[in-house]
N, C-alpha and C positions, 0 to 999 in steps of 0.2 A: 177492621184491619186484617182479621183472619181471612175474610172473603177476598180482600184485595190481594193478599199474598197468594191465595190459592189461584186467583185468576192470572197472575203473571206467567207461570209455566204453561197454563192452558193456552193463553194468548200467544205465547212464544211458539208453541208447537203448531198452532194454526198458521202463524206467520211463516214458519219455515216450510211446512209441507202443503199448505192449502193456499196461502196468499202470495207465494212466490219469493219470499225473502231468501230462501236457500238458493234458488236459481239466480237471484241477483248477485249474491256473493260468488257463486260459481262463474258467472259472466265477468265479474271484476277480475277474478284470477285468470280467466282466459285472455282478457285484454292485456294484462301484464305479460302473459306468455307471448302474445303477438308482438309486443314491444321488444321482447328479448330475442325475437327471431328463432323461436323454438320450432322443432320439426312437427310436434303435435301440440298445438296451443291448448286444446281442450283437455288433454291429459295432464299438461302442466297446470292448467287452471284448476283441475280437480285436486291435484296435489296441494296447491296453495289453499284451496277451499278447506282441506282437511288438516292443514298445518297451523302453526301458531298464529300467523297474521289473520288467516281466515277465521280461526276460532275466536280471536279477540273482536274482529269486526262483526262476526255473525252473532255473538252473544251480547254485544254491547247494548242493544235495545232492552233486553231482559234485565241486565244488571242496572241500567240507568233507571228503569221503572222501579226496580227493587230498592235502589237508593232513594228514589223519590218518596217512597213510603216512609222512610225515616223522617224526612221533613214533615210529613203529615202526622206522624206519631209523636214527635217530640213534645208538643204542648201537653198531650194527654199523659205521656211518661213523666214529665216534670210535675204536673198536677198530682199524679198518683204518689210520687215520692214525697211531695210536700204534705199530703194528707196522712202519710204514714209516720210523720215525725212524732206524733203523740204515742203511736204504738211502739216506736223505738224507745221513747222515753220510759214508757211503762215496763219495758223489758230490759232496762239498764243497758241499752246499746248506745254507742257514740253517734253523734249527729254530724251530718255533712251536708253542705249546700249541694243541690242537684247540679249535674254536669251542665256546662254551657253547650249550646248547639254544636259548636266547632268540635269540642272534645267528644260529645255524644256521637257525632258523625264519624270522626276518625276511629273511635272505638269500634263502632259497628262495621266500618270499612275493613279494619284489620280482621275482625272475627268472622264476618259473614261473606266478604268478597275475597280478600287476599288469602285467607285460610282455605277457602274452597277452590279458587281459581288458580292459584299459583301451582299446586301439585299437578293439576290438569295440564297447565302450560308446560311444566317440566316433563311430563310424560310425552307430550306431543313433540317437544324439542328433542328429547332423547330418541324417540321413534324416527323423527326426520333425519337425525344424525346417523342412525343405524342404516336406514335405507340409502342415504347418500353414500356412506362408506361401502355398502354392498354393491351399488351401481358403479362406484369408482374402481373397486377391486375386481369384480366379476362381470361387469357389464349389466345392462338392463335385463329384466326378466323376459324370457322368450314368449310368454303368453299371458293373457289377462288373468287366467286362473292361478298361474304361478305367482303373478304379482299380488293377487289377493292373499295367497298363503303367506308370502313374505311379509306383507303388511300386517297380517294378523299376528304372526310370530314376533314381529318387531314391537307391536303394541303390548303383547304379553311380557316380553323381556323388559321393555321400558317401564311398564307399570310395576313390575316386581322390583326393579332397581330403585325407582322413586319411592315405593312403599318402604323400602329398607332405610333409605338415606334422607327422606324428607324431614324427620324430626329435627335435624340440625338447622334447617331453614325455618321451620314452623315455630320453633322456640323463640326466634328473633322477631317473627311477625307478631307474636303475642306479647312482646315486651316483657320478657322474664329476666330474672336475676337469681343467682345462687342463694339458697336459703342460708343465712348466717348460722354459725355455730351457737348452740343454746341447749339447755336441757331438753326442750321439746325436740329439737333436731336429733339429738342423740337417741331419744326414745323412738323416733321414726326409723333411724338407722337400725336399731335393735329389732324392730318389727320386720325389716327386710331380711336380717340374718335369720330370724326365726322361720321366715317363709322360704329361705333358701333363694332369695332373689337379689340379683345385682343390678346396678343402675349406673348411669353416667353422672347424674346430678339430680338433687331435689331442688326444684325451682320455685320461687315466689312469682306468681303471675300478677303483675302490676296493672290493675284495672281502674285506678283512681277511685277505689271504693265503690265501684259500679256493678261488678259481677261477683257473686258468691258461688264459686264452683271449683271443682278439682278434676284433674284429667291425668291420663298416662299416655305417653307417646313412645313408640319404638318397640320393635320385636327383638333386635339384637341388644344384649346388655351394654355393649360399648356405645350404643346410640339410643339408650332408653332414658327418658326423663319423666319424673313424676312432678306434677304441677299442683300447687295450692294457691288459690287467689288471696290477695291481701285482705279482702273482706273476711274470708273464713278464718284466717289467722288472728284477726283482731277481735272478731265477735263470737268466737266459739271457745269453749273450755278445751284444755289440753286433751282430756279424755274423749271429747267429741271429735277433735281433730284426728286423734288416733283412729277412731272408728271410720271417719271418712277416708283416711289414708289406707286403712285396711281394705276398704271397699275397692280402691284403685288397685291395690295389690291382688285382690281377687280376680280382677280382669287379667293380670299377668299370669297368675298361677293356673288359671283355667284356659289360658291361651285364646282369649276371645278375639283378639286382633287377627290371629291366624284363621279362626273360624269365619270371621267376617270376610277375609280374603277368599277363602274357599267358597263361600256363598256367592260372592260377586262373580268369580270365574265360572261357577256352575250356571248362574243365571245367564251370563253372556253367551256361553257355549250352547246352552239349551235353546235360547231364543235365536241365536245365529243359525243353528241347525234347523230350527223350525222355519226361519225365513227362507233358507235354501230349499226346503221341502215345498213351501207354499208359493214360491216365486213364480213358477210357470202358470199356476192357476190364477193368481192375483193379476198378473199381466194380461191375462185373457179378458178381464173385465174392467181393469183400471189402467192408469198411466204407469210410467216407468218408476216414479217415486212412491207409488202406493205401498210397496213392500216395506220400505224404510219407515214410512209413517206408521204402518200397522205394528211393526216390530218395536218401534220407539214407544208407541202407546202401551203395548203389552209390557214392555220393560218397566215403564213408570208405574203401571198398576200393580205388577208383580212385586216390584220393589217396595211400594207403599204397604202392601198387604203382608208379604213374607218377611221382609227385613224388619219391619216394625215388630212382628211377633217374635222373631229371633232375638232382637235387641232387648225386648222386655224380659225374655227368659234369661238372657245373659246378665242383665242388670239385677234380676232377682237372685241369680247364683252368686254374684258379687256381694249382694246384701247378706246372704246366708254366710258367706265366707267371713265377712266383717264381724257379724254377730258371733260366729264361732271363735274368731280370733280374740275378741274382747272377753268372751267367756273363758278361754284358755289362759289369758293373761291374769285373770282373777285368781286362778288356782296356782299360778307360778310365783316364785319369789322374785321381787323386783331386782333388776341388775344394779350392781354398784357403779360408782362413777367410773372406775377403771373398766368395768365390763361394757358400759355405754360407749366409752371412747374406743375400745377394741372393736365394738360392733360397727362403728363407722368405718374403721380401717378395713374391715372384712367386706362390708357391703359395697364399697367403691370398686369399680372395675379395675382389674390389674393389681389387686392387693393380696393375691394368694388364694388358696382354696378355702371355700366356705365350709363350716361345720355342717353335719347333717341337719336338715331343717326339722323343726318341730311342727309337723303338719297339723293344720286345723281342719282337714277335710273330713275326718271321721268323728270330730267332736260334735255332739248334738247341740243344737241351739238352745241355750238356757235363758232363764228370765233376765239375768243380769245383762248378758250380751244383747238380747233383743231390746231391753229397756234403754241401754246406752245408745245403740244405733238408732232407735226410734227417736230419742231426744235430739240426736244429731240431724236426722231428717227434718224434724220439726223446726229446728233452728235454721237450717238451709232454706226451708220454705218461707220462714219469716224474713230472712235477709233478702230473698229474691222476690218478695211480694207474691208468692204462690199460695193459693188457697189449699189448706190441708184437707178439709172435709168437703165432699161433693155438695153441690147446691141442692137445697131441698125443693120439693115440688111446689110450684107457684099455685095461686088460686085458680079455680076453673075458669074457662073462657078460651075462645079461639086464639086471641092474641097472646095471652099468658102461656098457653100450651105451646104455641109456636116459638115464643121466646125461650121457654124452658128447653125445648128440643134443640134450638140453635145453640144455646149455652152448653148443652150436653155434647153436641158435635165438636164445638170449639175446645172444650175441656178434654175430650177424647183425643183430638189431634195434637193438643199441646203435650199430652202424656204419651204420644205415639212411641217414643223410643224408650222411655223409662217406666211408664206406669205412674198412676197417681200416688202422691205421698201417703194418703190414707190407706190405700190398698197394700202398699209395701210395709207400712207399720203393722197393719192387721195381720199380714201373712207371717211376719216374724213372731208375733205374739201367739198365733196358732201353732207354729212349729215348736215354740218353747213349752207348750202344754203337753206335748206327747213326743218323746224322742223318736218314735217310729216314723213320724211324719217327715223328719229330716232324712231318714234313709230312703223313704219313698221319693222324696224330691231328688236325691242323688241318682236314683235309678231312672227317673224320668229324664233328667239331663243327659245321662249316659245314652239312652235310646234316642234322644233327640240328635245328638252328635253322630251316632251311628247312622241314623236316617239321612243326615246331611252328607256324610261320606258316600253313602249309597247313591244319593242324588247326584253327587259330583262325578263319580265314575260313570254313572248312566249318561250324564250330559257329555262327558268326554267320548264315550262310545258312540252316542247318537251324532255328535258333531263330526267325528271321523267317518262315520258311515255316510253322512250326507256329502262329505268332501270327496269320497272315492266312489 
């Protein structure tokens, strides 16, 4: 299944840039332009090719193949969950019948297709609207270079707009509902007050007991949502839920969403400037679309290597923040019921100024905080059928060695964004043994973000240099 998933984007890239699928979609747009009696059918065809209809048509084969893999995977997924019933009984976890194929398909369609495709379509629609308004108000661009600059600026503005407002739409795609008032909810509100964080709502992610996960969406406090899935709320202790919730707050406190946006803009500008620099040389040896194919391939490779490394470091920083927060809570006096109620009023957007936060950034990771968060990670792994410990080396022999190597590659790719459960648990235990290690980690993250800022401004300068 991993090999099949890996082949889908590779096959799609070959289809677009080598086998003529991109040209077919472009010709389809040109035929529509001819039917509309446009002055420049190919130009209008290119605009349709890059707009929402062309995007949906062009990516349909890849998404259809991706959804076909769910049909292939479902029997194995069901069998795996049935085999885990005894493990769940041994761990005092509630039992549920595996999802039907219809519910399994719809759940994956929401999470893997709509959650990914809808923001992209929104960006394209906003960009199309901006370009249309510009043409209507000021007329078409006088040159092709000016048209490209306008299109790039429109993409940046539309991406930033969707990035800010998409959580309002995405929370409905994921089938969420407000978390009801309870002692646990009040404790989570108190965590937000301690961290100095506001939010729009704490949501329960209804997955029909299929996904055990948590997430945070939104940069603006008025559009920020913290999600906890129904499985986590049912199968974890309140202390473990607090640890997972503190991990999500760590992403907000350290502004990881903003850093991810800086990374994407940096990568796009850098590769765009590189494409402009290499375009005359590539056209001398290859066709017109060779530059786009090369830049697309470089973007995917760079994204896989660099964003995976950045995401793992940010996840580790959120782990450290959660362990620090749990350690800090141990030393504090618990809030009274009146204090918990007041915390919810303060944490909600528009309820007045927050008190100065009790920062957990300088608190060293202690054994208590590391132990609680490690237990939460172990429970998350158990809920989601994730192996905690890496596979041991198999018996000697060519086939066993090859199988062990393939398993290692799959495990590495599955842990691409977060790192393995075992490595995250061990790292926190190492930090708890020596407070100086926590300070060293803080310094390393500081220099990582400084390097990212330097790369961002370098890419802006490089892209502007290539444009002029």
